[in-house]
gemmi code that builds the backbone of each chain (N, CA, C; Angstrom):
import gemmi

chains = {
    "A": [
        ("ASP", (59.879, -40.218, 95.987), (60.699, -39.015, 96.124), (60.490, -38.398, 97.502)),
        ("ALA", (61.580, -38.004, 98.161), (61.458, -37.368, 99.455), (60.912, -35.971, 99.261)),
        ("GLY", (59.998, -35.595, 100.121), (59.460, -34.243, 100.079), (60.324, -33.319, 100.920)),
        ("VAL", (59.755, -32.183, 101.291), (60.433, -31.246, 102.174), (60.441, -31.836, 103.580)),
        ("ILE", (61.606, -31.860, 104.193), (61.729, -32.480, 105.503), (62.039, -31.423, 106.550)),
        ("GLN", (61.206, -31.382, 107.582), (61.398, -30.427, 108.660), (61.669, -31.161, 109.971)),
        ("SER", (62.511, -30.557, 110.785), (62.752, -31.115, 112.124), (63.006, -29.984, 113.108)),
        ("PRO", (62.645, -30.187, 114.373), (61.829, -31.294, 114.858), (60.359, -31.123, 114.453)),
        ("ARG", (59.536, -32.125, 114.668), (58.111, -31.998, 114.392), (57.414, -31.226, 115.497)),
        ("HIS", (57.895, -31.392, 116.695), (57.355, -30.672, 117.847), (58.511, -30.157, 118.690)),
        ("GLU", (58.323, -28.955, 119.230), (59.329, -28.382, 120.117), (58.605, -27.646, 121.235)),
        ("VAL", (58.934, -28.007, 122.455), (58.392, -27.310, 123.615), (59.582, -26.804, 124.418)),
        ("THR", (59.601, -25.515, 124.684), (60.725, -24.951, 125.404), (60.260, -23.770, 126.237)),
        ("GLU", (61.115, -23.339, 127.120), (60.750, -22.229, 128.008), (61.137, -20.892, 127.403)),
        ("MET", (60.386, -19.913, 127.777), (60.641, -18.552, 127.328), (62.095, -18.172, 127.584)),
        ("GLY", (62.684, -17.489, 126.604), (64.063, -17.052, 126.743), (65.082, -17.981, 126.122)),
        ("GLN", (64.658, -19.213, 125.842), (65.573, -20.180, 125.247), (65.708, -19.930, 123.743)),
        ("GLU", (66.828, -20.379, 123.205), (67.030, -20.314, 121.753), (66.355, -21.518, 121.103)),
        ("VAL", (65.697, -21.266, 119.989), (65.020, -22.329, 119.248), (65.568, -22.350, 117.826)),
        ("THR", (65.885, -23.526, 117.331), (66.348, -23.666, 115.946), (65.494, -24.685, 115.217)),
        ("LEU", (64.878, -24.239, 114.134), (64.070, -25.108, 113.293), (64.848, -25.396, 112.013)),
        ("ARG", (64.703, -26.620, 111.524), (65.524, -27.049, 110.391), (64.670, -27.488, 109.214)),
        ("CYS", (65.224, -27.321, 108.032), (64.491, -27.673, 106.813), (65.437, -28.189, 105.749)),
        ("LYS", (65.040, -29.295, 105.142), (65.750, -29.813, 103.963), (64.791, -29.743, 102.790)),
        ("PRO", (65.073, -28.889, 101.799), (64.158, -28.761, 100.661), (64.262, -29.955, 99.719)),
        ("ILE", (63.355, -30.001, 98.765), (63.410, -31.043, 97.742), (64.649, -30.811, 96.875)),
        ("SER", (65.373, -31.877, 96.596), (66.588, -31.762, 95.807), (66.292, -31.147, 94.443)),
        ("GLY", (67.099, -30.147, 94.071), (66.912, -29.506, 92.770), (66.042, -28.262, 92.823)),
        ("HIS", (65.354, -28.045, 93.950), (64.539, -26.839, 94.084), (65.438, -25.658, 94.450)),
        ("ASN", (65.220, -24.544, 93.762), (66.087, -23.384, 93.954), (65.529, -22.338, 94.907)),
        ("SER", (64.243, -22.456, 95.235), (63.626, -21.463, 96.112), (63.141, -22.131, 97.388)),
        ("LEU", (63.366, -21.452, 98.516), (62.949, -21.982, 99.807), (62.236, -20.892, 100.590)),
        ("PHE", (61.139, -21.267, 101.216), (60.273, -20.314, 101.908), (60.029, -20.792, 103.342)),
        ("TRP", (59.965, -19.849, 104.263), (59.540, -20.129, 105.638), (58.224, -19.390, 105.892)),
        ("TYR", (57.224, -20.144, 106.396), (55.925, -19.577, 106.743), (55.626, -19.878, 108.210)),
        ("ARG", (54.730, -19.087, 108.779), (54.264, -19.318, 110.134), (52.738, -19.335, 110.119)),
        ("GLN", (52.143, -20.272, 110.835), (50.680, -20.346, 110.906), (50.229, -20.155, 112.340)),
        ("THR", (49.364, -19.162, 112.546), (48.738, -18.929, 113.840), (47.237, -18.796, 113.641)),
        ("MET", (46.483, -18.943, 114.716), (45.030, -18.815, 114.620), (44.660, -17.401, 114.191)),
        ("MET", (45.358, -16.427, 114.749), (44.975, -15.034, 114.507), (45.325, -14.572, 113.084)),
        ("ARG", (46.511, -14.944, 112.616), (47.031, -14.371, 111.375), (47.041, -15.355, 110.205)),
        ("GLY", (46.708, -16.604, 110.474), (46.734, -17.602, 109.406), (48.158, -17.925, 108.983)),
        ("LEU", (48.329, -18.272, 107.707), (49.637, -18.614, 107.151), (50.286, -17.365, 106.587)),
        ("GLU", (51.436, -17.000, 107.097), (52.092, -15.796, 106.612), (53.554, -16.081, 106.288)),
        ("LEU", (54.023, -15.471, 105.205), (55.399, -15.660, 104.759), (56.358, -14.883, 105.663)),
        ("LEU", (57.402, -15.557, 106.106), (58.415, -14.901, 106.935), (59.605, -14.444, 106.092)),
        ("ILE", (60.138, -15.350, 105.291), (61.338, -15.062, 104.512), (61.446, -16.071, 103.384)),
        ("TYR", (62.087, -15.676, 102.263), (62.370, -16.691, 101.271), (63.736, -16.477, 100.642)),
        ("PHE", (64.281, -17.563, 100.128), (65.615, -17.602, 99.534), (65.510, -18.065, 98.080)),
        ("ASN", (66.327, -17.479, 97.212), (66.533, -18.005, 95.866), (68.010, -18.340, 95.726)),
        ("ASN", (68.307, -19.569, 95.335), (69.704, -20.000, 95.190), (70.536, -19.661, 96.429)),
        ("ASN", (69.964, -19.945, 97.589), (70.597, -19.798, 98.899), (70.727, -18.353, 99.378)),
        ("VAL", (70.260, -17.402, 98.597), (70.392, -15.984, 98.958), (69.046, -15.470, 99.477)),
        ("PRO", (69.031, -14.828, 100.661), (67.758, -14.276, 101.153), (67.294, -13.135, 100.246)),
        ("ILE", (66.055, -13.214, 99.795), (65.529, -12.222, 98.858), (64.601, -11.242, 99.547)),
        ("ASP", (63.729, -11.741, 100.382), (62.742, -10.886, 101.038), (62.524, -11.393, 102.461)),
        ("ASP", (62.943, -10.602, 103.432), (62.734, -10.985, 104.839), (61.784, -10.009, 105.529)),
        ("SER", (60.961, -9.331, 104.743), (60.067, -8.321, 105.312), (59.014, -8.921, 106.231)),
        ("GLY", (58.798, -10.222, 106.130), (57.817, -10.880, 106.990), (58.375, -11.326, 108.325)),
        ("MET", (59.666, -11.230, 108.512), (60.267, -11.631, 109.791), (59.798, -10.648, 110.853)),
        ("PRO", (59.185, -11.157, 111.913), (58.517, -10.253, 112.854), (59.455, -9.340, 113.642)),
        ("GLU", (60.589, -9.848, 114.054), (61.479, -9.045, 114.895), (62.916, -9.502, 114.699)),
        ("ASP", (63.821, -8.721, 115.279), (65.239, -9.086, 115.195), (65.543, -10.393, 115.924)),
        ("ARG", (64.633, -10.845, 116.733), (64.852, -12.112, 117.431), (64.832, -13.292, 116.467)),
        ("PHE", (64.260, -13.059, 115.288), (64.158, -14.104, 114.273), (65.277, -13.938, 113.250)),
        ("SER", (65.910, -15.053, 112.904), (66.918, -15.026, 111.848), (66.843, -16.334, 111.065)),
        ("ALA", (67.206, -16.276, 109.797), (67.187, -17.472, 108.955), (68.450, -17.513, 108.115)),
        ("LYS", (68.920, -18.741, 107.883), (70.108, -18.932, 107.063), (69.889, -20.082, 106.098)),
        ("MET", (70.639, -20.049, 105.015), (70.641, -21.170, 104.079), (72.082, -21.358, 103.624)),
        ("PRO", (72.853, -22.109, 104.379), (74.284, -22.251, 104.079), (74.572, -23.023, 102.802)),
        ("ASN", (73.627, -23.878, 102.377), (73.792, -24.591, 101.110), (72.422, -24.945, 100.553)),
        ("ALA", (72.405, -25.532, 99.384), (71.142, -25.775, 98.670), (70.261, -26.818, 99.342)),
        ("SER", (70.786, -27.554, 100.321), (70.005, -28.643, 100.894), (69.675, -28.432, 102.367)),
        ("PHE", (69.867, -27.219, 102.874), (69.640, -27.032, 104.307), (69.351, -25.570, 104.637)),
        ("SER", (68.356, -25.365, 105.498), (68.057, -24.027, 105.981), (67.650, -24.106, 107.444)),
        ("THR", (67.908, -23.036, 108.178), (67.492, -22.956, 109.570), (66.749, -21.667, 109.824)),
        ("LEU", (65.811, -21.741, 110.753), (65.103, -20.569, 111.256), (65.346, -20.550, 112.768)),
        ("LYS", (65.927, -19.465, 113.252), (66.312, -19.392, 114.651), (65.548, -18.275, 115.355)),
        ("ILE", (65.134, -18.539, 116.575), (64.474, -17.533, 117.403), (65.281, -17.432, 118.704)),
        ("GLN", (65.778, -16.243, 118.975), (66.587, -16.043, 120.163), (66.473, -14.607, 120.660)),
        ("PRO", (65.951, -14.372, 121.859), (65.316, -15.327, 122.752), (63.858, -15.581, 122.359)),
        ("SER", (63.354, -16.742, 122.666), (61.970, -17.076, 122.316), (61.006, -16.480, 123.341)),
        ("GLU", (59.775, -16.212, 122.872), (58.716, -15.668, 123.706), (57.436, -16.480, 123.483)),
        ("PRO", (56.524, -16.485, 124.458), (55.281, -17.266, 124.298), (54.512, -16.929, 123.027)),
        ("ARG", (54.542, -15.672, 122.586), (53.794, -15.299, 121.377), (54.406, -15.864, 120.102)),
        ("ASP", (55.565, -16.480, 120.200), (56.167, -17.139, 119.042), (55.564, -18.536, 118.818)),
        ("SER", (54.739, -18.985, 119.749), (54.116, -20.303, 119.618), (53.252, -20.332, 118.356)),
        ("ALA", (53.521, -21.301, 117.498), (52.850, -21.388, 116.201), (53.320, -22.672, 115.518)),
        ("VAL", (52.767, -22.919, 114.329), (53.313, -23.971, 113.468), (54.143, -23.285, 112.383)),
        ("TYR", (55.365, -23.713, 112.244), (56.276, -23.137, 111.265), (56.456, -24.115, 110.116)),
        ("PHE", (56.185, -23.634, 108.906), (56.297, -24.471, 107.709), (57.447, -23.992, 106.837)),
        ("CYS", (58.115, -24.958, 106.247), (59.109, -24.689, 105.228), (58.551, -25.214, 103.903)),
        ("ALA", (58.806, -24.501, 102.812), (58.344, -24.935, 101.500), (59.448, -24.695, 100.482)),
        ("SER", (59.438, -25.463, 99.408), (60.415, -25.226, 98.348), (59.727, -25.316, 96.996)),
        ("SER", (60.329, -24.694, 95.996), (59.817, -24.775, 94.638), (60.992, -24.744, 93.667)),
        ("PRO", (60.785, -25.266, 92.451), (61.884, -25.313, 91.481), (62.363, -23.936, 91.044)),
        ("GLN", (61.456, -22.962, 91.106), (61.811, -21.613, 90.672), (61.032, -20.618, 91.504)),
        ("PRO", (61.344, -19.348, 91.370), (60.627, -18.358, 92.182), (59.116, -18.487, 92.059)),
        ("GLY", (58.452, -18.358, 93.199), (57.014, -18.592, 93.237), (56.203, -17.595, 92.430)),
        ("GLY", (56.774, -16.450, 92.117), (56.017, -15.464, 91.353), (55.632, -15.944, 89.972)),
        ("ALA", (56.258, -17.004, 89.492), (55.923, -17.528, 88.178), (54.759, -18.498, 88.241)),
        ("GLY", (54.090, -18.566, 89.391), (52.961, -19.463, 89.532), (53.366, -20.886, 89.829)),
        ("GLN", (54.649, -21.104, 90.071), (55.115, -22.453, 90.367), (54.646, -22.874, 91.749)),
        ("PRO", (53.945, -24.029, 91.849), (53.478, -24.450, 93.172), (54.629, -24.675, 94.137)),
        ("GLN", (54.408, -24.360, 95.376), (55.373, -24.626, 96.422), (54.999, -25.926, 97.124)),
        ("HIS", (56.032, -26.687, 97.514), (55.828, -27.959, 98.188), (56.189, -27.773, 99.661)),
        ("PHE", (55.240, -28.098, 100.523), (55.394, -27.827, 101.942), (55.850, -29.060, 102.714)),
        ("GLY", (56.644, -28.802, 103.769), (56.909, -29.838, 104.747), (55.721, -29.956, 105.693)),
        ("ASP", (55.824, -30.882, 106.642), (54.718, -31.108, 107.564), (54.748, -30.176, 108.776)),
        ("GLY", (55.722, -29.285, 108.833), (55.716, -28.250, 109.849), (56.379, -28.637, 111.155)),
        ("THR", (56.742, -27.618, 111.922), (57.215, -27.788, 113.301), (56.237, -27.049, 114.202)),
        ("ARG", (55.646, -27.794, 115.126), (54.727, -27.170, 116.085), (55.543, -26.700, 117.268)),
        ("LEU", (55.634, -25.386, 117.437), (56.469, -24.786, 118.480), (55.610, -24.244, 119.608)),
        ("SER", (55.939, -24.639, 120.818), (55.247, -24.127, 122.000), (56.267, -23.520, 122.942)),
        ("ILE", (56.089, -22.249, 123.251), (56.985, -21.540, 124.172), (56.222, -21.306, 125.472)),
        ("LEU", (56.721, -21.877, 126.546), (56.012, -21.795, 127.828), (56.432, -20.565, 128.625)),
    ],
    "B": [
        ("ASP", (45.966, -5.581, 106.887), (45.301, -5.555, 105.594), (45.355, -6.946, 104.968)),
        ("GLN", (44.192, -7.609, 104.909), (44.150, -8.964, 104.408), (43.964, -8.927, 102.899)),
        ("GLN", (44.963, -9.343, 102.146), (44.884, -9.271, 100.687), (44.086, -10.422, 100.092)),
        ("VAL", (43.984, -11.523, 100.815), (43.225, -12.685, 100.358), (42.253, -13.068, 101.469)),
        ("LYS", (40.970, -13.140, 101.128), (39.967, -13.404, 102.152), (39.133, -14.624, 101.810)),
        ("GLN", (38.972, -15.493, 102.783), (38.047, -16.609, 102.665), (37.044, -16.416, 103.787)),
        ("ASN", (35.868, -15.965, 103.425), (34.915, -15.502, 104.429), (34.135, -16.612, 105.127)),
        ("SER", (34.214, -17.821, 104.589), (33.518, -18.932, 105.247), (34.530, -19.791, 105.984)),
        ("PRO", (34.540, -19.756, 107.310), (35.498, -20.591, 108.058), (35.222, -22.078, 107.878)),
        ("SER", (33.943, -22.426, 107.636), (33.633, -23.837, 107.459), (32.471, -24.003, 106.497)),
        ("LEU", (32.405, -25.223, 105.916), (31.369, -25.540, 104.934), (31.078, -27.026, 105.045)),
        ("SER", (29.797, -27.360, 105.132), (29.402, -28.756, 105.228), (28.606, -29.136, 103.978)),
        ("VAL", (29.007, -30.226, 103.314), (28.379, -30.647, 102.060), (28.139, -32.157, 102.111)),
        ("GLN", (27.048, -32.580, 101.514), (26.747, -34.005, 101.492), (27.593, -34.709, 100.429)),
        ("GLU", (28.025, -35.905, 100.740), (28.800, -36.710, 99.795), (28.061, -36.831, 98.473)),
        ("GLY", (28.804, -36.647, 97.386), (28.217, -36.752, 96.057), (27.735, -35.429, 95.477)),
        ("ARG", (27.529, -34.438, 96.355), (27.075, -33.128, 95.878), (28.275, -32.264, 95.524)),
        ("ILE", (27.997, -31.061, 95.037), (29.060, -30.130, 94.667), (29.484, -29.296, 95.884)),
        ("SER", (30.792, -29.140, 96.053), (31.327, -28.228, 97.064), (31.845, -26.996, 96.349)),
        ("ILE", (31.485, -25.822, 96.853), (31.953, -24.564, 96.263), (32.622, -23.741, 97.357)),
        ("LEU", (33.921, -23.521, 97.182), (34.675, -22.720, 98.143), (35.034, -21.387, 97.493)),
        ("ASN", (34.833, -20.306, 98.231), (35.009, -18.980, 97.673), (36.202, -18.239, 98.260)),
        ("CYS", (36.708, -17.301, 97.467), (37.891, -16.544, 97.856), (37.830, -15.170, 97.197)),
        ("ASP", (38.107, -14.125, 97.945), (38.176, -12.773, 97.397), (39.574, -12.218, 97.623)),
        ("TYR", (40.009, -11.341, 96.729), (41.335, -10.758, 96.893), (41.269, -9.259, 96.600)),
        ("THR", (42.262, -8.553, 97.106), (42.298, -7.107, 96.893), (43.486, -6.677, 96.030)),
        ("ASN", (44.537, -7.515, 95.965), (45.746, -7.144, 95.238), (45.578, -7.463, 93.756)),
        ("SER", (45.373, -6.440, 92.948), (45.156, -6.650, 91.514), (46.441, -7.023, 90.777)),
        ("MET", (47.570, -7.049, 91.492), (48.848, -7.386, 90.870), (49.153, -8.886, 90.896)),
        ("PHE", (48.318, -9.668, 91.551), (48.565, -11.110, 91.575), (48.544, -11.672, 90.144)),
        ("ASP", (49.531, -12.528, 89.825), (49.603, -13.160, 88.511), (48.958, -14.543, 88.497)),
        ("TYR", (49.006, -15.199, 89.628), (48.488, -16.561, 89.740), (47.714, -16.698, 91.044)),
        ("PHE", (46.776, -17.627, 91.012), (46.051, -17.999, 92.209), (46.140, -19.514, 92.360)),
        ("LEU", (46.327, -19.936, 93.589), (46.520, -21.362, 93.861), (45.594, -21.797, 94.988)),
        ("TRP", (45.173, -23.040, 94.911), (44.419, -23.655, 95.999), (45.255, -24.772, 96.601)),
        ("TYR", (45.276, -24.787, 97.934), (45.963, -25.826, 98.674), (44.966, -26.519, 99.584)),
        ("LYS", (45.254, -27.789, 99.848), (44.424, -28.602, 100.738), (45.304, -29.024, 101.905)),
        ("LYS", (44.734, -28.993, 103.113), (45.542, -29.344, 104.276), (44.787, -30.272, 105.217)),
        ("TYR", (45.435, -31.396, 105.522), (44.932, -32.299, 106.545), (45.613, -31.965, 107.866)),
        ("PRO", (44.994, -32.330, 109.002), (45.606, -32.064, 110.316), (46.991, -32.678, 110.418)),
        ("ALA", (47.894, -31.948, 111.033), (49.262, -32.393, 111.312), (50.080, -32.642, 110.039)),
        ("GLU", (49.611, -32.127, 108.903), (50.379, -32.211, 107.671), (50.539, -30.816, 107.080)),
        ("GLY", (51.479, -30.675, 106.148), (51.622, -29.411, 105.464), (50.589, -29.261, 104.357)),
        ("PRO", (50.368, -28.028, 103.885), (49.451, -27.821, 102.763), (49.952, -28.544, 101.511)),
        ("THR", (49.011, -29.082, 100.745), (49.334, -29.783, 99.497), (48.695, -29.034, 98.338)),
        ("PHE", (49.491, -28.773, 97.299), (48.975, -28.052, 96.128), (47.866, -28.839, 95.451)),
        ("LEU", (46.800, -28.123, 95.080), (45.654, -28.763, 94.447), (45.515, -28.336, 92.977)),
        ("ILE", (45.370, -27.058, 92.746), (45.117, -26.552, 91.408), (45.446, -25.066, 91.393)),
        ("SER", (45.802, -24.547, 90.224), (46.100, -23.115, 90.120), (45.446, -22.544, 88.861)),
        ("ILE", (45.449, -21.216, 88.778), (44.931, -20.551, 87.603), (45.732, -19.280, 87.377)),
        ("SER", (46.048, -19.023, 86.130), (46.712, -17.775, 85.767), (45.684, -16.653, 85.736)),
        ("SER", (46.154, -15.442, 86.004), (45.234, -14.300, 86.022), (44.687, -13.952, 84.639)),
        ("ILE", (45.269, -14.556, 83.592), (44.771, -14.267, 82.244), (43.701, -15.256, 81.801)),
        ("LYS", (43.392, -16.212, 82.668), (42.368, -17.200, 82.350), (41.181, -17.015, 83.285)),
        ("ASP", (40.052, -17.631, 82.908), (38.903, -17.546, 83.796), (38.454, -18.908, 84.318)),
        ("LYS", (39.103, -19.960, 83.831), (38.717, -21.303, 84.282), (39.883, -22.263, 84.092)),
        ("ASN", (40.042, -23.149, 85.067), (41.000, -24.242, 84.922), (40.406, -25.475, 85.587)),
        ("GLU", (40.531, -26.607, 84.900), (39.876, -27.817, 85.359), (40.886, -28.945, 85.484)),
        ("ASP", (40.740, -29.743, 86.534), (41.608, -30.897, 86.724), (40.808, -31.978, 87.441)),
        ("GLY", (40.261, -32.888, 86.651), (39.461, -33.966, 87.233), (38.211, -33.421, 87.911)),
        ("ARG", (38.056, -33.726, 89.183), (36.864, -33.276, 89.913), (36.961, -31.812, 90.362)),
        ("PHE", (38.113, -31.202, 90.147), (38.366, -29.852, 90.663), (38.373, -28.832, 89.522)),
        ("THR", (37.621, -27.746, 89.712), (37.598, -26.650, 88.750), (37.730, -25.347, 89.512)),
        ("VAL", (38.602, -24.479, 89.030), (38.716, -23.155, 89.643), (38.242, -22.123, 88.631)),
        ("PHE", (37.431, -21.192, 89.110), (36.897, -20.103, 88.292), (37.453, -18.784, 88.821)),
        ("LEU", (37.833, -17.911, 87.895), (38.358, -16.602, 88.276), (37.537, -15.501, 87.638)),
        ("ASN", (37.071, -14.569, 88.446), (36.342, -13.391, 87.965), (37.179, -12.178, 88.354)),
        ("LYS", (37.993, -11.701, 87.401), (38.933, -10.622, 87.712), (38.230, -9.317, 88.039)),
        ("SER", (37.131, -9.035, 87.360), (36.454, -7.764, 87.607), (35.902, -7.704, 89.018)),
        ("ALA", (35.493, -8.846, 89.529), (34.967, -8.911, 90.894), (36.050, -9.249, 91.908)),
        ("LYS", (37.253, -9.544, 91.436), (38.357, -9.980, 92.299), (37.903, -11.160, 93.170)),
        ("HIS", (37.385, -12.162, 92.477), (36.797, -13.301, 93.167), (37.174, -14.581, 92.445)),
        ("LEU", (37.511, -15.614, 93.228), (37.680, -16.931, 92.627), (36.986, -17.977, 93.480)),
        ("SER", (36.682, -19.084, 92.829), (35.997, -20.156, 93.531), (36.571, -21.499, 93.088)),
        ("LEU", (36.511, -22.442, 93.992), (36.930, -23.823, 93.728), (35.690, -24.701, 93.808)),
        ("HIS", (35.436, -25.451, 92.729), (34.318, -26.374, 92.688), (34.849, -27.797, 92.754)),
        ("ILE", (34.263, -28.591, 93.609), (34.629, -30.007, 93.712), (33.357, -30.801, 93.445)),
        ("VAL", (33.420, -31.615, 92.355), (32.210, -32.399, 92.065), (32.578, -33.735, 91.435)),
        ("PRO", (32.062, -34.857, 91.921), (31.281, -34.952, 93.150), (32.182, -34.931, 94.380)),
        ("SER", (31.655, -34.454, 95.497), (32.438, -34.416, 96.730), (32.558, -35.816, 97.319)),
        ("GLN", (33.743, -36.096, 97.864), (34.006, -37.411, 98.447), (34.477, -37.253, 99.896)),
        ("PRO", (34.339, -38.278, 100.717), (34.748, -38.153, 102.132), (36.200, -37.713, 102.295)),
        ("GLY", (37.087, -38.157, 101.410), (38.492, -37.781, 101.493), (38.761, -36.320, 101.194)),
        ("ASP", (37.724, -35.621, 100.721), (37.876, -34.190, 100.451), (37.761, -33.361, 101.729)),
        ("SER", (37.342, -33.972, 102.813), (37.238, -33.253, 104.083), (38.626, -32.798, 104.515)),
        ("ALA", (38.813, -31.499, 104.597), (40.121, -30.903, 104.879), (39.931, -29.395, 104.983)),
        ("VAL", (41.017, -28.683, 105.270), (41.006, -27.223, 105.211), (41.580, -26.806, 103.863)),
        ("TYR", (40.877, -25.927, 103.164), (41.291, -25.459, 101.847), (41.737, -24.002, 101.937)),
        ("PHE", (42.944, -23.757, 101.420), (43.513, -22.413, 101.420), (43.583, -21.883, 99.993)),
        ("CYS", (43.176, -20.655, 99.845), (43.337, -19.915, 98.612), (44.593, -19.052, 98.772)),
        ("ALA", (45.377, -18.891, 97.707), (46.595, -18.075, 97.795), (46.803, -17.331, 96.485)),
        ("GLY", (47.391, -16.147, 96.591), (47.768, -15.369, 95.420), (49.278, -15.244, 95.361)),
        ("SER", (49.799, -15.148, 94.136), (51.244, -14.961, 93.995), (51.516, -13.986, 92.853)),
        ("GLY", (52.709, -13.392, 92.895), (53.117, -12.477, 91.849), (53.016, -11.036, 92.306)),
        ("GLY", (52.970, -10.136, 91.342), (52.953, -8.725, 91.687), (54.249, -8.284, 92.303)),
        ("GLY", (55.346, -8.951, 91.919), (56.661, -8.591, 92.435), (57.062, -9.351, 93.665)),
        ("ALA", (56.161, -10.156, 94.206), (56.494, -10.938, 95.406), (56.474, -12.406, 95.039)),
        ("ASP", (57.500, -13.139, 95.412), (57.566, -14.550, 95.058), (56.883, -15.448, 96.069)),
        ("GLY", (56.672, -14.971, 97.270), (55.992, -15.793, 98.256), (54.498, -15.824, 97.988)),
        ("LEU", (53.810, -16.719, 98.658), (52.365, -16.831, 98.529), (51.684, -16.038, 99.634)),
        ("THR", (50.565, -15.367, 99.271), (49.730, -14.686, 100.247), (48.469, -15.520, 100.418)),
        ("PHE", (48.280, -16.062, 101.602), (47.205, -17.012, 101.858), (45.985, -16.362, 102.501)),
        ("GLY", (44.818, -16.941, 102.201), (43.645, -16.676, 102.993), (43.717, -17.520, 104.258)),
        ("LYS", (42.725, -17.358, 105.132), (42.776, -18.059, 106.408), (42.198, -19.468, 106.342)),
        ("GLY", (41.652, -19.840, 105.191), (41.208, -21.212, 105.018), (39.728, -21.420, 105.275)),
        ("THR", (39.197, -22.449, 104.617), (37.823, -22.912, 104.824), (37.884, -24.395, 105.145)),
        ("HIS", (37.262, -24.762, 106.257), (37.227, -26.172, 106.659), (36.029, -26.830, 105.976)),
        ("LEU", (36.318, -27.714, 105.026), (35.264, -28.426, 104.295), (34.998, -29.764, 104.970)),
        ("ILE", (33.728, -30.001, 105.261), (33.321, -31.260, 105.886), (32.357, -31.956, 104.942)),
        ("ILE", (32.708, -33.156, 104.508), (31.840, -33.921, 103.617), (31.066, -34.934, 104.470)),
        ("GLN", (29.756, -34.790, 104.460), (28.891, -35.644, 105.273), (28.453, -36.864, 104.472)),
        ("PRO", (28.498, -38.058, 105.086), (28.080, -39.275, 104.355), (26.569, -39.282, 104.106)),
    ],
}
model = gemmi.Model(1)
for chain_id, residues in chains.items():
    chain = gemmi.Chain(chain_id)
    for i, (resn, *xyz) in enumerate(residues, 1):
        res = gemmi.Residue()
        res.name, res.seqid = resn, gemmi.SeqId(i, " ")
        for name, pos in zip(("N", "CA", "C"), xyz):
            atom = gemmi.Atom()
            atom.name, atom.element = name, gemmi.Element(name[0])
            atom.pos, atom.b_iso = gemmi.Position(*pos), 0.0
            res.add_atom(atom)
        chain.add_residue(res)
    model.add_chain(chain)
structure = gemmi.Structure()
structure.add_model(model)
structure.setup_entities()
């Protein structure tokens, strides 16, 4: 079975450029989550969707960050304009139902983003 | 405000012995607690979970204990094996939030 697929695996770009990270959740999973991992803050939730609808985006750091889920099999996280402090590993995860029910989330292998 | 804390950044254990990883939390509204294991350059992988109404859950070599009064949980791995060397994350879920709140992780090193 294919797991959560993220692309690209690595992204290096210059400050001010637009960055788009992509995620394909596990087929049949109704919830999708975006997390960011940094040394200082660890793994933190940015936003999550249930049935393609954004439910909680309180973790999105600034208006420069936006996320969409146009259909059940695809989501994007966009940063525009990017800044060096956005450098981190970004993970996408999916689960069959909302995570509050204790349902484990399945993670992709992440996108390592470096903003120069 | 860190709602989930893993106070040991690293832990070294001899192969065959017991590994005990600890986690403290402050949010009494969490319904579930989960442990994830992470290898370098990979995403976290679910290991084991426990409901807040239980005090123990066991799955093979892995056992999680929950002490609600102390707001503390621990993961026991016995016997420890070289493949257990990884970063272990504790996470809480529920309390009206569907996302996971993670600790910063403990790097477990199993020595031969």
